[in-house]
N, C-alpha and C positions, 0 to 999 in steps of 0.2 A: 504494500500500500504506500502510495506516494503522498507525502505531507503537502505537496503543492496542488494536488487534485482537489477540486471543489465537489463535494458530494451533495447532489440535489435530490431531496426526498419528495416524491409525488404522493401527497397525502400525509404530510408530516404530523398532522394532529391525531392520527391513529395511535392507539395506545402503545403498540409495539414499535411503530415507526418513530414516535416522539422519544421513546426510551433509547432506541438505537442512535438517533441523532445526538442525544445528550452524551452517550458513551463516546462516540467519535469526537465530539467537541472536547470532552474532557481529556481525550488522548492527544489533543493537539491538531486534529484535522480540521479543514475548512468545511463548514456545513451550512446549508441553506435549505429551504423547502417551500412547498406551496400546498394550498388546501382551499376549501370553501371559506366564505367570509364568516359564517356562523361561529360563535364562541364555543370551544370545547374545554373542559377542565384540564385536559392534557397540555394545553398551550401555555399555561402559567409558567411552568419550568423552562420551556423553550424561550419565552420572552425574557425571563430572568437571566438566562445564559446569553442573551442578546444574539440569538440565532435568527437571521432574517426569515420572515414568513411572508410569502406573496400570495395573492389570489391566483387561482388557476388561470394560466394564459400561456399559449405556446411561445410567446415572446420571452418567457422566463428561461427558455432553453437556449443556451449559448455554447459555442465550441469550447472544449476543454472540460466540460462537466462529466462526472460519472453519475448516472441517474439510477437511484434506488426507488423502485415503484412499489407502492402498497398493494396488498393482495385484493383490496376492494375495487381496484381500477383495472379495467380491461385494456387490451393492447390498442384499442381504438380511441383511448383518451388523447386529447389534443397534444398534451405535453409528451406523452410516450411516442406518438406518431412523429412529432417534430424531432425528437431525439434520435429515432431510428432513421429518419430521412437525412439527417446531417452526420450520421455515422458514429454517434456516441455509444459508449457502453451502457446498456440498460440491463439491470439485474433486479430480479424480484427480491423483496425483503427477506423471505425465508432462505433463499439461495445464498444471498450475501452473508447472512448470519451463519449459515452452515459452514461456509468457508472461513469466516472470521474466527469462530470458536476453536478452530484446530490448533491454535498456538497456545491454548490454555489447558489447565486441568478443569474440564467442563462438567457441569451438573445441569441436566435438563429436567425441569419439573413439569410433569404432565399428568393428565387425568381429566375425566369429564367435569369434575368439580374440585374446587380447592386449590387450583394451580396458583392463582395470584397470591392468596394468603400464605401458602407454603413457600413460594419463591421469596416473598417479602420477609418471612420469618428466617429462612436460611440466610438470606443476604444480611439481615440484621445481626444474626449470631456470628457469622464468619467475618464480617467486615473489620471488626476490631481485633481479630485473632490472626487473620491472614490477609495479604494483599488481595483484594477481591473486587472484581468488576461484576455488575449485575444489571439485568434487564427484566423489569417486572411489568406485568400486563396492565397495571394501573397508570402507565405512562412514565414511571420512574426509571431512570437509567443513570448509571454512574460508572465512569471509566477510570481505572487506576493505571498509570503508565507502565509499571512493572508488575502487573497482576499475576498471582499464582493461580487463582481460581476465577472462572467465569460461570456465573449462575444465570440461567435464562428460563423464562417461561416458554413452554413448547406446546403450541396449540394443535390439537388433532384435526381441526376442521379441514376438509379436503385433503387430509393426509399431509398437510404442510410440514408437520414435524419430521417427516421422513427425509427432509433436507439435512437433518442433523445426525452426526455420528458422535454422540457425547461419550465422555469417559464414564459418567454415572447417569442414571435416570431415577428420579423419584416418580412412582406411579401411584396416585392417590386413590383412584377408583376407575371403573369402566361402567358407563351408563349409556342408555340410548338417548342421544341428543342429535341436533343438526339433521332433522329428518328431511331437509331439502337436499342433503347429500348422502347420508348413510341410509341404507335400506332396512337394517335390522340391528339388534344387539350383536349378532354374529359378525356383521360387517364392521361394526366398531371394534370388536375384539380382534378381528383380523388386522386392523390398522395398528393396534397396540402391539400385537405379536410381531408385526413387521418392524416396529420401532425397537422392540426388545432385541431383535436380531442384530441391530446396529450398535448396541451399547458395548463399549470396549472393556470396562473394568467390573462393574457390578450394578445390579438393579435393586433399589429399595422399594418394595411394593407392599400395599396394605393387604395383609393376609386374612382380614375379615371380609374382603370383597370376593364374592364367589367367582367372578370373571377372572380377576387377577390370579387366583389360585391355580388357574389352568395354564398360566404362562410357561413357555419353554424358552430356554436361553442357553447360549454358550458361555455365559459368565455366571458367577454366583447370584442367586436371587435371595435377598435378605428380607424376610417378611416381618412386618410390624403390625401391632393391633392389640385388642383386648383379649383375644382368645389364647388359650394355653399353648396352642401349636405354633405360635409366632416366635421368631428368633428374638425380637425386641418386643417385650410385653409391658403394657401399663397396668399396674395394680394399685390397690389402696387409694383409689381416686376420691377426692373430696371436691365438691363444687360449691362455691359460695358467691356472694354478691360482689366480691373483689377479684374473682378469677378461679383458677383450678390448680389443684396440687395432685401429684401422683408419684409413685415409685416406678422405676424402670428396672426390669430384669432382662439380662442378656443371656439367652439360652438357660433360663431358670436360675441364674446367679444374680443376686442383687447388684445393681450398677450405680444407682444414685437416686436422690430425691429431687424433684423438679417442681418449680412454681411458674405459672404463666398468668399474666394479668388480663387474659382474654377468656371468652365464654363459649360454651357448647362442647359436646363430645368430639365434634369434628375438629376442633382446634387442639384438643389433646392428641388426636391422631396426627395432625399436621406437625405438632412439636415432636412427636415420637419419630417421625420420618427424618426430621432434622437431626435429632440426637443420634439416630442410626448412621447417617452419613458421616457425622463428626467422629463417632466412635470408630468407624471403619477406617477413617483417614488419620486416626490418632491425634485428633484435635484436643487440646487441653479441656478436660471435663469441667473443671471449676470455672473456666472462662465461659463455657456453654451454659452452665447453670446460671451464672450472673447475667449473661446477655439475654437469656430467655425471660428474665424477670422484668426487663425494661422495654419489651416490644410494644409499640403503640398501635400496631395495625397498619393496613394499607388503605389507599383511597377507595372510597365507595364500598368498603366491606365493614358493615356495622359501625359506620361513622355517626357519632352522636352529637346532639346539641340539646340544650334546655331552653325552652321558651315558655314563660309564665309557668303554669303547673304541668306542662306537657314535655315529655321526652320525645324528641324526634330523631329517628334513625334513618339514614340513607344506606341502602344496600343494593348490590348488583344482582341479587338473586333473581334468576329468570328461568329456572328449571324447578320442578317439584321437589327434588332432593335438596336443593339449595334453600327453598322456602322453608322446608321443615327444619333445616339446620339453623336458619336465622331466627325462626320463632322459638326454637329450643334455647338458643343463646339468650334471647330476650327474657324468656321465663326464668332462666337461671339468674340473670342479673336483677330482674325486677319481679320477684315471685308474687308480690302483693298488688301489682298493678294490672289494669286491663290492657290486653295486647290487641292493638288495632292493625290490621294488614291493609295497606293500600297498594294494589298490585297493577302494573301495566304489562300485559303479555307482550312478548317480543317475537315477532314474525308469525305469519298465519300458519305456516307449515308446522311449526312447533306447537302452536295452540291446538290445531286439529289433532295432531298425533298424540298429545299428552293431556287432552282436555279433562278426562276423569281424574288423572293423577294430580293435576293442578287443583281441582276442587277438593280432593282429599287432603292435600297439604294445607290449603288455605283454611279448611275447616278447623285446623288446630288453633287458629286465632279466635279471640272473643267476638270481634266485629270485623266485617270484611267490606272493603270498598274496591271498586274496579275502575280502571281508566281504559279508554279505547285501545284496541290492539295497535301496537307500533309496527309498521312495516319495515322494510329495509331497502337498500339500493337494489337488492336482487328481487324483491317481491313487495309490491305496494298495495296489493289487494288479495282477497281470498274468499272462500265459500263459507266463512264463519264470521260471526259477530260477537261482540262482548256479551250480548244477551245470552248466547249459548252457554257461556261460562257461568253467568248468573243462575241459569236454570239448573246447573249441576250442583251448586253449593247448597248444603243442607238447609240452612235457614235463610237462603237468599243473600243478596249483596246489593249495595247501592252503587250505581254508576255515577262517577264524578266527571265533571268537566273543568277545564282550567278556569272557565269564567264563573263557575259556581262550586266552590269548595265548602260552602256553609254547613252542609251536613256534619262535617267533622267538628264543628263548634259545639255539638251536643256532648262531646266527651271532655272530661276533666280529670286531672291527676292520672293520666294514662300514658301509654307508650304507643306512638304512631310510627309504624315502619313503612317507609316508602321503598318498594322493591321493583326492580326492572332493569333491563339492559338498554332501553331506548332513551327517551327523554322524560322519564318520570320525574326528574328533578324540577321540571317546570311546574308540575302539580304541587310539589313540596314548596317551591317558592311562593306560589299563589296562596297556599295555606298559611305560610309564615307571614305573608303580607296581611292576610285576613286576621290572623291572631294579633298582629301589631295594632291594627286599626281597632279591633274589639277592645283591646286593653286601654286605648285612648278614650273610648266612648263610655267605658264602665266607671 
């Protein structure tokens, strides 16, 4: 890689793209990018790093650039067309990253759920113990000039993670998702099995996941979980309003006692995978114990704020398993409060494929509100409406609009969880604005 090359990111506000741009910038490379004008939370870090962001325009493409294109944009995008016409190197995000990580001791974190939280936790733990660069799916990226480790979130969508040949892989779970691409759970498993075949040193996999138990690999598979059959087992768990504590046993021998200031059983599993990687790499155990105590979480994963008597949580949960985990975490931290779910389904294909499962998971909340289905660049309409989800929920649900969030004002001293992978934050903002106005008039 040439320090004189300017790397131009087509779609720089994407979560992975923004993180990679920050990493290259931190390592001393020249970086710029383009995207739509709409504000995304990922651009805050890019702007703070003073990386130029342009609106999409073929005029942005000049001789001498190397173009990194986001996976959301097809080859007929005006900037990609222009780059090809003038003979520039154009490389897809995942292909560039696959080549880039070859110079490090790399850890790819993948799974249908929990990728971002686990990547963030591993990055937090390792960063003060080893020179570590990392790319997290919440748009966070950090590059260290002489890094020993490179931690990356590896997405299974369209089998993009097969561009990577990491030293290690953490696999959190295998579940049916992305029904616009995958045909069945067996199809998803096939992708993860292909990924397992590319790992160079070892795989750390959740042994409580029935799909991951079927993995075959040419490297050791270290299983973690709550069950007795796991190599790394969490025992003696206590969950409180301040977090979770547990003991770790490695192949039935006591290894250590750990505390995490985060909530839900899924986060104990995430921590267990991090502990397993560190133990396998002989990372200082006491350092791991201390760093786990100070993890603050990642963006859009159980992000909390207090307004008046309401706790408001923003979470990326957009699959039934994730909704269950988020509600479980809220009940752990706020056992005496009403839990309100405000959910925006993400993509029509996922909503159709998992409609009953969505209803079952949302039923775990005390009150349920729904926002209209969020389409995507790939699909902006479908044969299902939000009313179909309302009809599946046991005691019904209220449909909210950005213009009328007033039904939520009926709740007091409660927890309101805004969940979704689309633009559910605009509903949260509308509710917060309404709360502010109501406080002024009372």
